[in-house]
VOGU-3710 file (C-alpha; in Angstrom, 3 decimals, decimal comma):
1> xxxxxxxxxx> 2,431/-19,294/-9,338  2,241/-15,546/-10,033  5,537/-13,716/-9,604  5,785/-11,846/-6,301  6,270/-8,082/-6,351  8,530/-5,751/-4,370  6,923/-2,330/-3,873  8,555/0,710/-2,250  6,021/3,058/-0,672  6,400/6,818/-0,717
11> xxxxxxxxxx> 4,354/8,415/2,058  3,961/12,078/1,134  3,372/15,013/3,466  3,671/18,631/2,310  5,237/17,461/-0,956  8,065/15,477/0,669  8,561/11,765/1,353  8,205/11,008/5,076  8,237/7,935/7,346  6,917/7,221/10,822
21> xxxxxxxxxx> 6,539/4,398/13,335  3,017/3,025/13,974  1,754/6,048/11,995  3,447/8,483/14,450  6,875/10,197/14,811  6,850/11,358/11,190  10,270/12,335/9,760  11,190/13,758/6,371  13,154/11,345/4,163  13,620/13,062/0,799
31> xxxxxxxxxx> 12,279/14,243/-2,519  9,599/11,882/-3,905  10,518/12,449/-7,558  14,182/11,563/-6,962  13,292/8,533/-4,828  10,754/7,272/-7,365  13,290/7,493/-10,195  15,913/5,714/-8,073  13,575/2,840/-7,161  12,517/2,357/-10,781
41> xxxxxxxxxx> 16,195/2,159/-11,743  16,949/-0,343/-8,948  14,294/-2,778/-10,188  11,239/-2,096/-8,041  8,191/-3,772/-9,588  5,774/-0,986/-8,697  5,543/2,127/-6,559  2,839/3,254/-4,161  2,469/6,952/-3,442  0,221/7,905/-0,498
51> xxxxxxxxxx> -0,580/11,456/0,526  -0,883/10,481/4,187  -2,580/13,614/5,537  -4,914/14,424/2,608  -7,991/12,740/4,113  -7,349/14,071/7,610  -6,799/17,615/6,324  -9,744/17,377/3,949  -7,846/18,160/0,765  -6,976/16,479/-2,510
61> xxxxxxxxxx> -3,746/14,694/-3,461  -1,262/16,882/-5,360  -1,984/16,141/-9,017  1,062/18,085/-10,231  3,395/16,005/-8,040  1,840/12,794/-9,413  2,446/14,141/-12,914  6,124/14,861/-12,158  6,710/11,434/-10,597  5,020/9,652/-13,509
71> xxxxxxxxxx> 7,319/11,426/-15,984  10,410/10,002/-14,257  9,465/6,327/-13,970  8,571/3,429/-16,251  6,935/1,059/-13,748  3,314/0,862/-12,503  2,411/3,516/-9,994  -0,466/3,580/-7,465  -1,662/6,831/-5,890  -3,832/7,346/-2,805
81> xxxxxxxxxx> -4,900/10,000/-0,336  -7,912/12,283/-0,342  -9,701/10,468/-3,190  -13,393/10,743/-2,379  -15,126/10,961/-5,760  -14,760/9,779/-9,344  -13,316/13,056/-10,604  -10,443/12,804/-8,070  -9,483/9,393/-9,441  -9,880/10,570/-13,013
91> xxxxxxxxxx> -7,533/13,511/-12,426  -4,855/11,228/-10,945  -5,143/8,626/-13,711  -4,889/11,437/-16,271  -1,793/12,729/-14,452  -0,072/9,387/-15,018  -1,082/7,109/-12,142  -1,667/3,485/-13,188  -3,932/2,660/-10,230  -5,697/4,559/-7,499
101> xxxxxxxxxx> -5,899/3,588/-3,834  -8,910/4,432/-1,677  -9,024/3,965/2,065  -10,972/6,267/4,414  -13,382/7,345/1,667  -14,230/3,708/0,865  -14,971/2,950/4,526  -17,274/5,971/4,757  -18,883/5,348/1,372  -18,458/1,714/0,232
111> xxxxxxxxxx> -20,450/2,479/-2,930  -17,372/4,397/-4,099  -15,613/1,051/-4,737  -18,467/-0,070/-7,028  -18,439/3,280/-8,847  -14,653/3,273/-9,333  -14,621/-0,333/-10,572  -17,497/0,296/-12,967  -15,995/3,499/-14,380  -12,302/2,606/-14,549
121> xxxxxxxxxx> -12,164/-1,192/-14,219  -11,296/-3,291/-11,154  -7,645/-3,504/-12,212  -7,308/0,220/-11,454  -8,849/0,079/-7,972  -6,803/-0,745/-4,864  -8,611/-0,698/-1,526  -6,144/0,110/1,255  -6,995/-1,034/4,773  -5,207/0,248/7,885
131> xxxxxxxxxx> -6,079/-1,979/10,830  -5,069/-2,589/14,428  -5,432/-5,946/16,187  -8,009/-6,089/18,947  -6,491/-6,794/22,399  -8,855/-9,769/22,789  -9,599/-12,229/19,973  -8,331/-12,565/16,421  -10,069/-9,680/14,697  -8,666/-6,347/13,626
141> xxxxxxxxxx> -10,268/-2,895/13,890  -10,259/-0,925/10,630  -9,204/2,718/11,062  -9,509/5,854/8,923  -7,751/9,225/8,554  -4,241/7,756/8,607  -4,983/5,450/11,525  -6,353/8,224/13,724  -9,993/7,105/13,977  -11,172/3,525/14,740
151> xxxxxxxxxx> -14,356/2,368/12,974  -16,929/-0,364/13,508  -15,561/-2,293/10,506  -13,414/-5,381/10,968  -10,545/-6,384/8,710  -11,671/-9,707/7,236  -15,315/-8,825/6,600  -14,328/-5,453/5,140  -11,722/-7,033/2,833  -14,317/-9,514/1,560
161> xxxxxxxxxx> -16,833/-6,729/1,007  -14,259/-4,624/-0,853  -13,569/-7,536/-3,195  -17,281/-8,172/-3,759  -17,750/-4,509/-4,675  -15,051/-4,639/-7,334  -11,673/-3,942/-5,719  -8,847/-5,316/-7,852  -6,326/-5,494/-4,988  -6,190/-5,108/-1,216
171> xxxxxxxxxx> -3,329/-3,221/0,433  -3,356/-4,241/4,108  -1,231/-2,277/6,569  -0,880/-3,586/10,104  -0,600/-0,510/12,326  0,905/-2,672/15,071  3,770/-3,676/12,768  4,281/-0,381/10,903  7,884/0,861/11,127  8,774/-1,639/13,895
181> xxxxxxxxxx> 10,778/-3,890/11,507  9,909/-7,127/13,301  8,150/-8,825/10,397  4,757/-8,608/8,690  1,379/-9,646/10,173  1,663/-13,025/8,456  -1,181/-14,798/10,238  -3,742/-12,136/9,269  -2,265/-11,866/5,767  -2,531/-15,623/5,198
191> xxxxxxxxxx> -6,185/-15,524/6,193  -6,991/-12,591/3,880  -5,047/-14,139/1,010  -6,879/-17,446/1,475  -10,335/-15,881/1,756  -9,937/-13,561/-1,254  -9,274/-14,294/-4,908  -7,692/-10,884/-5,655  -4,031/-10,001/-4,954  -3,061/-8,868/-1,450
201> xxxxxxxxxx> -0,252/-6,373/-0,840  1,371/-6,673/2,602  2,490/-3,521/4,397  3,963/-2,884/7,830  6,871/-4,671/9,466  9,678/-5,224/6,945  13,057/-5,097/8,653  15,204/-7,743/6,975  15,212/-9,884/3,853  13,829/-12,920/5,687
211> xxxxxxxxxx> 10,669/-10,967/6,425  9,905/-10,836/2,695  10,481/-14,562/2,344  8,082/-15,131/5,265  5,408/-12,781/3,923  5,384/-14,629/0,593  5,479/-18,150/2,060  3,744/-17,934/5,467  1,674/-14,803/4,757  0,777/-15,896/1,212
221> xxxxxxxxxx> 0,926/-12,248/0,091  1,245/-11,358/-3,597  3,411/-8,295/-2,957  5,575/-6,941/-0,152  5,521/-3,202/0,427  8,036/-1,307/2,536  9,321/2,211/3,051  12,136/2,996/5,484  14,329/-0,030/4,690  14,421/1,165/1,080
231> xxxxxxxxxx> 14,578/4,906/1,849  17,624/4,428/4,093  19,126/1,753/1,805  19,118/-0,808/4,609  18,048/-3,431/2,055  18,933/-2,609/-1,566  16,219/-3,882/-3,937  18,624/-5,798/-6,263  20,074/-7,699/-3,267  16,589/-8,466/-1,925
241> xxxxxxxxxx> 15,479/-9,900/-5,263  18,659/-11,977/-5,523  18,065/-13,372/-2,032  14,425/-14,250/-2,734  15,335/-15,992/-5,993  17,913/-18,000/-4,054  15,121/-19,019/-1,634  13,079/-20,381/-4,545  10,544/-17,542/-4,627  9,389/-16,450/-8,089
251> xx> 10,134/-12,741/-8,400  9,518/-10,435/-11,338
//
């Protein structure tokens, strides 16, 4: 069994780390460089840095901020937001990012996944999917622009297509669970993880340590991503890893 990963997420808006609930009620949390350094020191396995308004505002992710964060950490680091062409990804990888995450731009132009994988290698390409469960049935509507715009794509078919085009990982965020702290979307995660052969990162819903145990066992996820519980030190990373090891889960 591959070791499971714990990944703090830094949502960035106007150069600061922020957090919301169901993609709304955004509040400032702190300086991303300081938080990144702290998480690396605490034993986080990776970091994800998402410029959450870049696509909506039609601008590029701050390359200089990526460069500053990369200088302060020694763990893998994924960057997303506003990446719509190869040169955007190249600039971020040159600034120190280990992987790039594409979301809205991949939905609008799926060929971008193929191009990124061919140019940089699948291991560098994370396809992020923000989705909301349909009121009727088991499917999920894929959204773009930070969850603002629903699309005609559905979660499971889109995840399979992303893998077939060369994605190295899927980062699935359940908008219904985001910031609510009632647990991850384990049923949907288990289905994605079973249908795909690439790693799946679970996002949206972490509120207590048991939720991570559930996402790794019931949800079959390869990594658990969270924001506010780490930002506000509700669950210190060393304690979380100790707990998971005690539950028999292989952690890095």
